[in-house]
VMD Tcl script that builds the backbone (N, CA, C; Angstrom):
set m [mol new atoms 432]
animate dup $m
set s [atomselect $m all]
$s set {name element resname resid chain x y z} {
  {N N UNK 1 A 60.773 -52.012 36.918}
  {CA C UNK 1 A 60.456 -50.887 37.772}
  {C C UNK 1 A 61.477 -49.781 37.524}
  {N N UNK 2 A 60.995 -48.565 37.525}
  {CA C UNK 2 A 61.856 -47.412 37.296}
  {C C UNK 2 A 62.136 -46.702 38.610}
  {N N UNK 3 A 63.244 -45.993 38.640}
  {CA C UNK 3 A 63.605 -45.199 39.823}
  {C C UNK 3 A 62.498 -44.197 40.143}
  {N N UNK 4 A 61.913 -43.631 39.106}
  {CA C UNK 4 A 60.853 -42.639 39.321}
  {C C UNK 4 A 59.637 -43.260 40.009}
  {N N UNK 5 A 59.394 -44.567 39.820}
  {CA C UNK 5 A 58.283 -45.237 40.503}
  {C C UNK 5 A 58.530 -45.265 42.010}
  {N N UNK 6 A 59.767 -45.531 42.399}
  {CA C UNK 6 A 60.110 -45.583 43.825}
  {C C UNK 6 A 59.993 -44.197 44.440}
  {N N UNK 7 A 60.528 -43.203 43.744}
  {CA C UNK 7 A 60.469 -41.833 44.262}
  {C C UNK 7 A 59.009 -41.372 44.368}
  {N N UNK 8 A 58.192 -41.666 43.365}
  {CA C UNK 8 A 56.780 -41.273 43.413}
  {C C UNK 8 A 56.072 -41.957 44.582}
  {N N UNK 9 A 56.359 -43.239 44.794}
  {CA C UNK 9 A 55.751 -43.945 45.922}
  {C C UNK 9 A 56.184 -43.306 47.239}
  {N N UNK 10 A 57.467 -42.996 47.378}
  {CA C UNK 10 A 57.969 -42.378 48.616}
  {C C UNK 10 A 57.348 -41.005 48.830}
  {N N UNK 11 A 57.221 -40.225 47.770}
  {CA C UNK 11 A 56.614 -38.891 47.910}
  {C C UNK 11 A 55.165 -38.980 48.352}
  {N N UNK 12 A 54.495 -40.060 48.021}
  {CA C UNK 12 A 53.124 -40.256 48.460}
  {C C UNK 12 A 52.993 -40.385 49.976}
  {N N UNK 13 A 54.104 -40.666 50.662}
  {CA C UNK 13 A 54.116 -40.804 52.119}
  {C C UNK 13 A 54.417 -39.486 52.826}
  {N N UNK 14 A 54.814 -38.451 52.079}
  {CA C UNK 14 A 55.160 -37.174 52.713}
  {C C UNK 14 A 53.964 -36.655 53.511}
  {N N UNK 15 A 54.255 -36.235 54.732}
  {CA C UNK 15 A 53.216 -35.754 55.643}
  {C C UNK 15 A 52.707 -36.819 56.589}
  {N N UNK 16 A 53.025 -38.093 56.329}
  {CA C UNK 16 A 52.624 -39.166 57.249}
  {C C UNK 16 A 53.320 -38.933 58.593}
  {N N UNK 17 A 52.581 -38.907 59.694}
  {CA C UNK 17 A 53.203 -38.640 61.001}
  {C C UNK 17 A 54.199 -39.732 61.385}
  {N N UNK 18 A 55.178 -39.352 62.201}
  {CA C UNK 18 A 56.130 -40.332 62.713}
  {C C UNK 18 A 55.441 -41.183 63.773}
  {N N UNK 19 A 55.512 -42.493 63.601}
  {CA C UNK 19 A 55.007 -43.451 64.579}
  {C C UNK 19 A 55.988 -44.619 64.601}
  {N N UNK 20 A 56.579 -44.859 65.759}
  {CA C UNK 20 A 57.537 -45.950 65.921}
  {C C UNK 20 A 56.904 -47.284 65.518}
  {N N UNK 21 A 57.588 -48.051 64.696}
  {CA C UNK 21 A 57.207 -49.372 64.190}
  {C C UNK 21 A 56.008 -49.374 63.250}
  {N N UNK 22 A 55.483 -48.231 62.887}
  {CA C UNK 22 A 54.308 -48.190 62.017}
  {C C UNK 22 A 54.714 -48.150 60.548}
  {N N UNK 23 A 53.790 -48.575 59.685}
  {CA C UNK 23 A 54.008 -48.540 58.240}
  {C C UNK 23 A 52.659 -48.414 57.528}
  {N N UNK 24 A 51.934 -47.329 57.849}
  {CA C UNK 24 A 50.622 -47.086 57.265}
  {C C UNK 24 A 50.605 -45.668 56.700}
  {N N UNK 25 A 50.543 -45.572 55.382}
  {CA C UNK 25 A 50.559 -44.265 54.724}
  {C C UNK 25 A 49.438 -43.390 55.268}
  {N N UNK 26 A 49.798 -42.166 55.645}
  {CA C UNK 26 A 48.830 -41.209 56.143}
  {C C UNK 26 A 48.549 -41.330 57.627}
  {N N UNK 27 A 48.820 -42.494 58.221}
  {CA C UNK 27 A 48.527 -42.711 59.635}
  {C C UNK 27 A 49.786 -42.714 60.491}
  {N N UNK 28 A 50.879 -43.310 59.992}
  {CA C UNK 28 A 52.111 -43.324 60.777}
  {C C UNK 28 A 53.179 -44.219 60.182}
  {N N UNK 29 A 54.414 -43.772 60.329}
  {CA C UNK 29 A 55.561 -44.556 59.853}
  {C C UNK 29 A 56.823 -44.072 60.534}
  {N N UNK 30 A 57.742 -44.998 60.759}
  {CA C UNK 30 A 59.104 -44.618 61.119}
  {C C UNK 30 A 59.938 -44.830 59.859}
  {N N UNK 31 A 61.256 -44.677 59.947}
  {CA C UNK 31 A 62.067 -44.766 58.723}
  {C C UNK 31 A 61.984 -46.148 58.082}
  {N N UNK 32 A 61.976 -47.203 58.892}
  {CA C UNK 32 A 61.841 -48.551 58.346}
  {C C UNK 32 A 60.440 -48.763 57.792}
  {N N UNK 33 A 59.441 -48.234 58.478}
  {CA C UNK 33 A 58.071 -48.347 57.992}
  {C C UNK 33 A 57.874 -47.676 56.645}
  {N N UNK 34 A 58.552 -46.553 56.433}
  {CA C UNK 34 A 58.506 -45.891 55.123}
  {C C UNK 34 A 59.082 -46.807 54.055}
  {N N UNK 35 A 60.248 -47.398 54.312}
  {CA C UNK 35 A 60.851 -48.316 53.337}
  {C C UNK 35 A 59.938 -49.500 53.063}
  {N N UNK 36 A 59.355 -50.044 54.116}
  {CA C UNK 36 A 58.455 -51.184 53.957}
  {C C UNK 36 A 57.248 -50.812 53.099}
  {N N UNK 37 A 56.674 -49.633 53.350}
  {CA C UNK 37 A 55.520 -49.196 52.581}
  {C C UNK 37 A 55.849 -48.962 51.118}
  {N N UNK 38 A 56.997 -48.356 50.866}
  {CA C UNK 38 A 57.420 -48.132 49.474}
  {C C UNK 38 A 57.691 -49.475 48.801}
  {N N UNK 39 A 58.299 -50.402 49.524}
  {CA C UNK 39 A 58.535 -51.748 48.971}
  {C C UNK 39 A 57.196 -52.364 48.537}
  {N N UNK 40 A 56.190 -52.305 49.411}
  {CA C UNK 40 A 54.890 -52.898 49.084}
  {C C UNK 40 A 54.282 -52.254 47.842}
  {N N UNK 41 A 54.418 -50.941 47.709}
  {CA C UNK 41 A 53.837 -50.245 46.563}
  {C C UNK 41 A 54.608 -50.482 45.273}
  {N N UNK 42 A 55.926 -50.511 45.358}
  {CA C UNK 42 A 56.749 -50.573 44.144}
  {C C UNK 42 A 57.205 -51.980 43.772}
  {N N UNK 43 A 57.400 -52.846 44.760}
  {CA C UNK 43 A 57.948 -54.177 44.491}
  {C C UNK 43 A 56.889 -55.259 44.683}
  {N N UNK 44 A 56.137 -55.193 45.785}
  {CA C UNK 44 A 55.142 -56.219 46.078}
  {C C UNK 44 A 55.198 -56.602 47.541}
  {N N UNK 45 A 54.810 -57.821 47.833}
  {CA C UNK 45 A 54.774 -58.304 49.206}
  {C C UNK 45 A 56.145 -58.179 49.871}
  {N N UNK 46 A 56.130 -57.776 51.142}
  {CA C UNK 46 A 57.384 -57.662 51.886}
  {C C UNK 46 A 58.038 -59.034 52.000}
  {N N UNK 47 A 59.355 -59.107 51.800}
  {CA C UNK 47 A 60.033 -60.403 51.840}
  {C C UNK 47 A 60.181 -60.987 53.241}
  {N N UNK 48 A 60.127 -60.153 54.267}
  {CA C UNK 48 A 60.172 -60.629 55.650}
  {C C UNK 48 A 59.581 -59.548 56.546}
  {N N UNK 49 A 59.066 -59.984 57.673}
  {CA C UNK 49 A 58.517 -59.038 58.648}
  {C C UNK 49 A 59.597 -58.714 59.671}
  {N N UNK 50 A 59.776 -57.443 59.980}
  {CA C UNK 50 A 60.773 -57.118 60.996}
  {C C UNK 50 A 60.277 -57.557 62.371}
  {N N UNK 51 A 61.199 -57.943 63.236}
  {CA C UNK 51 A 60.771 -58.271 64.602}
  {C C UNK 51 A 60.396 -56.986 65.331}
  {N N UNK 52 A 59.661 -57.092 66.437}
  {CA C UNK 52 A 59.405 -55.888 67.241}
  {C C UNK 52 A 60.741 -55.272 67.660}
  {N N UNK 53 A 60.805 -53.947 67.703}
  {CA C UNK 53 A 62.049 -53.284 68.073}
  {C C UNK 53 A 61.747 -52.046 68.890}
  {N N UNK 54 A 62.617 -51.803 69.858}
  {CA C UNK 54 A 62.476 -50.626 70.713}
  {C C UNK 54 A 63.133 -49.438 70.030}
  {N N UNK 55 A 62.895 -48.257 70.547}
  {CA C UNK 55 A 63.502 -47.054 69.967}
  {C C UNK 55 A 65.024 -47.102 70.057}
  {N N UNK 56 A 65.562 -47.819 71.035}
  {CA C UNK 56 A 67.023 -47.910 71.190}
  {C C UNK 56 A 67.567 -49.275 70.762}
  {N N UNK 57 A 66.868 -49.926 69.826}
  {CA C UNK 57 A 67.255 -51.270 69.392}
  {C C UNK 57 A 68.706 -51.353 68.931}
  {N N UNK 58 A 69.202 -50.345 68.244}
  {CA C UNK 58 A 70.556 -50.400 67.683}
  {C C UNK 58 A 71.630 -50.337 68.758}
  {N N UNK 59 A 71.285 -49.785 69.902}
  {CA C UNK 59 A 72.259 -49.679 70.981}
  {C C UNK 59 A 72.287 -50.947 71.839}
  {N N UNK 60 A 71.340 -51.850 71.625}
  {CA C UNK 60 A 71.279 -53.086 72.415}
  {C C UNK 60 A 72.503 -53.952 72.134}
  {N N UNK 61 A 72.960 -54.628 73.163}
  {CA C UNK 61 A 74.127 -55.503 73.024}
  {C C UNK 61 A 73.872 -56.534 71.933}
  {N N UNK 62 A 74.818 -56.661 71.036}
  {CA C UNK 62 A 74.739 -57.669 69.985}
  {C C UNK 62 A 73.891 -57.306 68.792}
  {N N UNK 63 A 73.357 -56.087 68.722}
  {CA C UNK 63 A 72.507 -55.713 67.586}
  {C C UNK 63 A 73.307 -55.663 66.292}
  {N N UNK 64 A 74.593 -55.299 66.377}
  {CA C UNK 64 A 75.429 -55.230 65.181}
  {C C UNK 64 A 74.829 -54.339 64.115}
  {N N UNK 65 A 75.019 -54.735 62.878}
  {CA C UNK 65 A 74.485 -53.974 61.736}
  {C C UNK 65 A 73.204 -54.642 61.231}
  {N N UNK 66 A 72.239 -54.791 62.130}
  {CA C UNK 66 A 71.005 -55.511 61.810}
  {C C UNK 66 A 70.269 -54.925 60.615}
  {N N UNK 67 A 70.201 -53.602 60.521}
  {CA C UNK 67 A 69.474 -52.972 59.423}
  {C C UNK 67 A 70.175 -53.240 58.083}
  {N N UNK 68 A 71.487 -53.109 58.057}
  {CA C UNK 68 A 72.248 -53.364 56.829}
  {C C UNK 68 A 72.174 -54.840 56.444}
  {N N UNK 69 A 72.256 -55.724 57.423}
  {CA C UNK 69 A 72.183 -57.163 57.136}
  {C C UNK 69 A 70.827 -57.531 56.537}
  {N N UNK 70 A 69.759 -56.947 57.057}
  {CA C UNK 70 A 68.428 -57.211 56.505}
  {C C UNK 70 A 68.338 -56.684 55.074}
  {N N UNK 71 A 68.853 -55.499 54.832}
  {CA C UNK 71 A 68.825 -54.932 53.473}
  {C C UNK 71 A 69.607 -55.814 52.503}
  {N N UNK 72 A 70.738 -56.342 52.939}
  {CA C UNK 72 A 71.553 -57.210 52.073}
  {C C UNK 72 A 70.811 -58.467 51.639}
  {N N UNK 73 A 69.898 -58.926 52.451}
  {CA C UNK 73 A 69.155 -60.136 52.099}
  {C C UNK 73 A 68.201 -59.926 50.931}
  {N N UNK 74 A 67.828 -58.671 50.654}
  {CA C UNK 74 A 66.782 -58.428 49.661}
  {C C UNK 74 A 67.108 -57.361 48.621}
  {N N UNK 75 A 68.215 -56.646 48.816}
  {CA C UNK 75 A 68.570 -55.553 47.912}
  {C C UNK 75 A 70.034 -55.682 47.510}
  {N N UNK 76 A 70.400 -55.010 46.432}
  {CA C UNK 76 A 71.796 -55.005 45.987}
  {C C UNK 76 A 72.544 -53.885 46.690}
  {N N UNK 77 A 73.664 -54.223 47.332}
  {CA C UNK 77 A 74.447 -53.204 48.018}
  {C C UNK 77 A 75.306 -52.448 47.013}
  {N N UNK 78 A 75.364 -51.148 47.184}
  {CA C UNK 78 A 76.190 -50.270 46.361}
  {C C UNK 78 A 76.963 -49.344 47.293}
  {N N UNK 79 A 77.924 -48.640 46.771}
  {CA C UNK 79 A 78.665 -47.666 47.578}
  {C C UNK 79 A 77.758 -46.472 47.863}
  {N N UNK 80 A 77.802 -45.923 49.075}
  {CA C UNK 80 A 76.948 -44.768 49.380}
  {C C UNK 80 A 77.108 -43.619 48.382}
  {N N UNK 81 A 78.305 -43.398 47.885}
  {CA C UNK 81 A 78.526 -42.323 46.928}
  {C C UNK 81 A 77.900 -42.568 45.567}
  {N N UNK 82 A 77.469 -43.801 45.297}
  {CA C UNK 82 A 76.843 -44.153 44.019}
  {C C UNK 82 A 75.316 -44.085 44.072}
  {N N UNK 83 A 74.762 -43.813 45.247}
  {CA C UNK 83 A 73.300 -43.804 45.397}
  {C C UNK 83 A 72.677 -42.714 44.535}
  {N N UNK 84 A 71.616 -43.108 43.833}
  {CA C UNK 84 A 70.864 -42.188 42.973}
  {C C UNK 84 A 69.395 -42.244 43.361}
  {N N UNK 85 A 68.606 -41.440 42.707}
  {CA C UNK 85 A 67.170 -41.415 42.992}
  {C C UNK 85 A 66.609 -42.831 42.980}
  {N N UNK 86 A 65.849 -43.153 44.014}
  {CA C UNK 86 A 65.250 -44.476 44.135}
  {C C UNK 86 A 66.060 -45.450 44.963}
  {N N UNK 87 A 67.290 -45.099 45.311}
  {CA C UNK 87 A 68.129 -45.954 46.138}
  {C C UNK 87 A 67.919 -45.623 47.615}
  {N N UNK 88 A 68.377 -46.517 48.472}
  {CA C UNK 88 A 68.225 -46.383 49.921}
  {C C UNK 88 A 69.568 -46.078 50.559}
  {N N UNK 89 A 69.592 -45.114 51.445}
  {CA C UNK 89 A 70.778 -44.823 52.245}
  {C C UNK 89 A 70.504 -45.198 53.694}
  {N N UNK 90 A 71.501 -45.796 54.349}
  {CA C UNK 90 A 71.440 -46.073 55.784}
  {C C UNK 90 A 72.492 -45.222 56.471}
  {N N UNK 91 A 72.117 -44.643 57.589}
  {CA C UNK 91 A 72.977 -43.683 58.285}
  {C C UNK 91 A 73.329 -44.142 59.695}
  {N N UNK 92 A 74.553 -43.809 60.096}
  {CA C UNK 92 A 74.969 -43.966 61.489}
  {C C UNK 92 A 74.635 -42.646 62.181}
  {N N UNK 93 A 73.891 -42.715 63.253}
  {CA C UNK 93 A 73.521 -41.486 63.951}
  {C C UNK 93 A 74.600 -41.066 64.942}
  {N N UNK 94 A 75.473 -41.987 65.292}
  {CA C UNK 94 A 76.632 -41.688 66.149}
  {C C UNK 94 A 77.869 -42.277 65.486}
  {N N UNK 95 A 78.979 -41.591 65.613}
  {CA C UNK 95 A 80.240 -42.108 65.090}
  {C C UNK 95 A 80.508 -43.463 65.742}
  {N N UNK 96 A 80.867 -44.438 64.950}
  {CA C UNK 96 A 81.167 -45.806 65.379}
  {C C UNK 96 A 79.932 -46.571 65.855}
  {N N UNK 97 A 78.759 -45.973 65.787}
  {CA C UNK 97 A 77.536 -46.684 66.135}
  {C C UNK 97 A 77.016 -47.439 64.916}
  {N N UNK 98 A 76.035 -48.298 65.115}
  {CA C UNK 98 A 75.456 -49.030 63.987}
  {C C UNK 98 A 74.565 -48.117 63.143}
  {N N UNK 99 A 74.375 -48.489 61.897}
  {CA C UNK 99 A 73.441 -47.760 61.032}
  {C C UNK 99 A 72.032 -48.036 61.552}
  {N N UNK 100 A 71.269 -46.974 61.801}
  {CA C UNK 100 A 69.931 -47.152 62.354}
  {C C UNK 100 A 68.886 -46.210 61.772}
  {N N UNK 101 A 69.239 -45.470 60.745}
  {CA C UNK 101 A 68.275 -44.578 60.098}
  {C C UNK 101 A 68.325 -44.821 58.599}
  {N N UNK 102 A 67.158 -44.804 57.961}
  {CA C UNK 102 A 67.064 -45.083 56.524}
  {C C UNK 102 A 66.338 -43.956 55.807}
  {N N UNK 103 A 66.720 -43.756 54.548}
  {CA C UNK 103 A 66.071 -42.753 53.702}
  {C C UNK 103 A 66.101 -43.237 52.258}
  {N N UNK 104 A 65.201 -42.713 51.467}
  {CA C UNK 104 A 65.172 -42.999 50.033}
  {C C UNK 104 A 65.645 -41.752 49.308}
  {N N UNK 105 A 66.668 -41.906 48.475}
  {CA C UNK 105 A 67.186 -40.781 47.688}
  {C C UNK 105 A 66.095 -40.404 46.688}
  {N N UNK 106 A 65.781 -39.098 46.629}
  {CA C UNK 106 A 64.701 -38.647 45.752}
  {C C UNK 106 A 65.187 -37.796 44.587}
  {N N UNK 107 A 66.434 -37.407 44.598}
  {CA C UNK 107 A 66.988 -36.592 43.527}
  {C C UNK 107 A 68.369 -36.118 43.910}
  {N N UNK 108 A 68.881 -35.202 43.162}
  {CA C UNK 108 A 70.202 -34.645 43.418}
  {C C UNK 108 A 70.246 -34.029 44.811}
  {N N UNK 109 A 70.972 -34.658 45.705}
  {CA C UNK 109 A 71.144 -34.170 47.080}
  {C C UNK 109 A 69.830 -34.032 47.846}
  {N N UNK 110 A 68.850 -34.910 47.567}
  {CA C UNK 110 A 67.551 -34.887 48.251}
  {C C UNK 110 A 67.210 -36.293 48.715}
  {N N UNK 111 A 66.469 -36.374 49.817}
  {CA C UNK 111 A 66.032 -37.672 50.327}
  {C C UNK 111 A 64.682 -37.529 51.014}
  {N N UNK 112 A 63.991 -38.661 51.107}
  {CA C UNK 112 A 62.705 -38.739 51.790}
  {C C UNK 112 A 62.901 -39.682 52.960}
  {N N UNK 113 A 62.493 -39.232 54.154}
  {CA C UNK 113 A 62.691 -40.061 55.343}
  {C C UNK 113 A 61.731 -39.644 56.441}
  {N N UNK 114 A 61.600 -40.539 57.423}
  {CA C UNK 114 A 60.796 -40.280 58.620}
  {C C UNK 114 A 61.734 -40.358 59.803}
  {N N UNK 115 A 61.641 -39.362 60.685}
  {CA C UNK 115 A 62.444 -39.452 61.896}
  {C C UNK 115 A 61.687 -38.859 63.053}
  {N N UNK 116 A 62.050 -39.337 64.216}
  {CA C UNK 116 A 61.334 -39.026 65.448}
  {C C UNK 116 A 61.054 -37.530 65.583}
  {N N UNK 117 A 59.801 -37.216 65.877}
  {CA C UNK 117 A 59.406 -35.825 66.070}
  {C C UNK 117 A 59.011 -35.109 64.793}
  {N N UNK 118 A 59.083 -35.774 63.648}
  {CA C UNK 118 A 58.753 -35.162 62.363}
  {C C UNK 118 A 57.836 -36.083 61.571}
  {N N UNK 119 A 57.161 -35.546 60.624}
  {CA C UNK 119 A 56.420 -36.356 59.663}
  {C C UNK 119 A 57.403 -36.837 58.599}
  {N N UNK 120 A 56.939 -37.684 57.691}
  {CA C UNK 120 A 57.771 -38.056 56.542}
  {C C UNK 120 A 58.006 -36.775 55.744}
  {N N UNK 121 A 59.268 -36.493 55.448}
  {CA C UNK 121 A 59.639 -35.254 54.772}
  {C C UNK 121 A 60.638 -35.524 53.648}
  {N N UNK 122 A 60.723 -34.587 52.734}
  {CA C UNK 122 A 61.767 -34.594 51.710}
  {C C UNK 122 A 62.721 -33.462 52.070}
  {N N UNK 123 A 63.981 -33.796 52.260}
  {CA C UNK 123 A 64.960 -32.822 52.716}
  {C C UNK 123 A 66.238 -32.891 51.894}
  {N N UNK 124 A 67.065 -31.915 52.124}
  {CA C UNK 124 A 68.386 -31.833 51.496}
  {C C UNK 124 A 69.338 -32.822 52.168}
  {N N UNK 125 A 70.156 -33.493 51.384}
  {CA C UNK 125 A 71.204 -34.352 51.950}
  {C C UNK 125 A 72.439 -33.468 52.093}
  {N N UNK 126 A 72.541 -32.828 53.209}
  {CA C UNK 126 A 73.661 -31.918 53.452}
  {C C UNK 126 A 74.888 -32.635 53.976}
  {N N UNK 127 A 75.852 -31.852 54.348}
  {CA C UNK 127 A 77.119 -32.383 54.847}
  {C C UNK 127 A 76.922 -33.275 56.077}
  {N N UNK 128 A 76.028 -32.863 56.971}
  {CA C UNK 128 A 75.771 -33.637 58.174}
  {C C UNK 128 A 75.303 -35.042 57.827}
  {N N UNK 129 A 74.315 -35.161 56.913}
  {CA C UNK 129 A 73.814 -36.474 56.506}
  {C C UNK 129 A 74.864 -37.243 55.708}
  {N N UNK 130 A 75.511 -36.580 54.767}
  {CA C UNK 130 A 76.535 -37.265 53.951}
  {C C UNK 130 A 77.607 -37.889 54.835}
  {N N UNK 131 A 78.010 -37.194 55.885}
  {CA C UNK 131 A 79.042 -37.697 56.772}
  {C C UNK 131 A 78.598 -38.904 57.582}
  {N N UNK 132 A 77.317 -39.171 57.630}
  {CA C UNK 132 A 76.784 -40.304 58.391}
  {C C UNK 132 A 76.319 -41.456 57.513}
  {N N UNK 133 A 76.324 -41.278 56.193}
  {CA C UNK 133 A 75.904 -42.354 55.282}
  {C C UNK 133 A 76.896 -43.512 55.376}
  {N N UNK 134 A 76.387 -44.669 55.760}
  {CA C UNK 134 A 77.240 -45.833 55.984}
  {C C UNK 134 A 77.040 -46.920 54.929}
  {N N UNK 135 A 75.827 -47.047 54.426}
  {CA C UNK 135 A 75.494 -48.104 53.466}
  {C C UNK 135 A 74.512 -47.543 52.449}
  {N N UNK 136 A 74.462 -48.175 51.284}
  {CA C UNK 136 A 73.463 -47.833 50.271}
  {C C UNK 136 A 73.034 -49.116 49.587}
  {N N UNK 137 A 71.769 -49.139 49.179}
  {CA C UNK 137 A 71.189 -50.326 48.548}
  {C C UNK 137 A 70.262 -49.906 47.425}
  {N N UNK 138 A 70.117 -50.815 46.472}
  {CA C UNK 138 A 69.237 -50.600 45.320}
  {C C UNK 138 A 68.086 -51.595 45.402}
  {N N UNK 139 A 66.870 -51.126 45.194}
  {CA C UNK 139 A 65.715 -52.015 45.158}
  {C C UNK 139 A 65.904 -53.046 44.037}
  {N N UNK 140 A 65.330 -54.245 44.182}
  {CA C UNK 140 A 65.446 -55.244 43.107}
  {C C UNK 140 A 64.642 -54.827 41.890}
  {N N UNK 141 A 65.129 -55.214 40.727}
  {CA C UNK 141 A 64.393 -54.984 39.485}
  {C C UNK 141 A 64.444 -53.573 38.947}
  {N N UNK 142 A 65.406 -52.772 39.402}
  {CA C UNK 142 A 65.517 -51.388 38.925}
  {C C UNK 142 A 65.995 -51.368 37.469}
  {N N UNK 143 A 65.299 -50.581 36.663}
  {CA C UNK 143 A 65.735 -50.320 35.290}
  {C C UNK 143 A 66.401 -48.961 35.248}
  {N N UNK 144 A 67.598 -48.914 34.751}
  {CA C UNK 144 A 68.291 -47.600 34.680}
  {C C UNK 144 A 67.960 -46.878 33.447}
}
mol reanalyze $m
mol bondsrecalc $m
mol representation Tube
mol addrep $m
């Protein structure tokens, strides 16, 4: 699999409305749903189903780094500064909070993500996002 395959799959989701816990291209997705959908298109069957989660799941007592731990089970962890097109970034939305937002790097300083109140979009990875990047992962089987 090539990085461009992942980016092309992610771009196919652009415009999909934000829907909490959804992962249906064109109908609805949240940030995890986008990753799940791209995984299905580029890699194959999802390796595990996420449990039901509330909008404030990361703030729940004992949640820890649930998103990063799940990614570690199926993807190769890399340094956030090494992320390239086709890689996944996880962000902390609050300082010292757990990582709870995910995006797919689509190019030089660009990412594709879904977040509350927006459709799936491709945006600039500016200073605000860079300062919140906590983890990065590479899909399995990537050819450089």
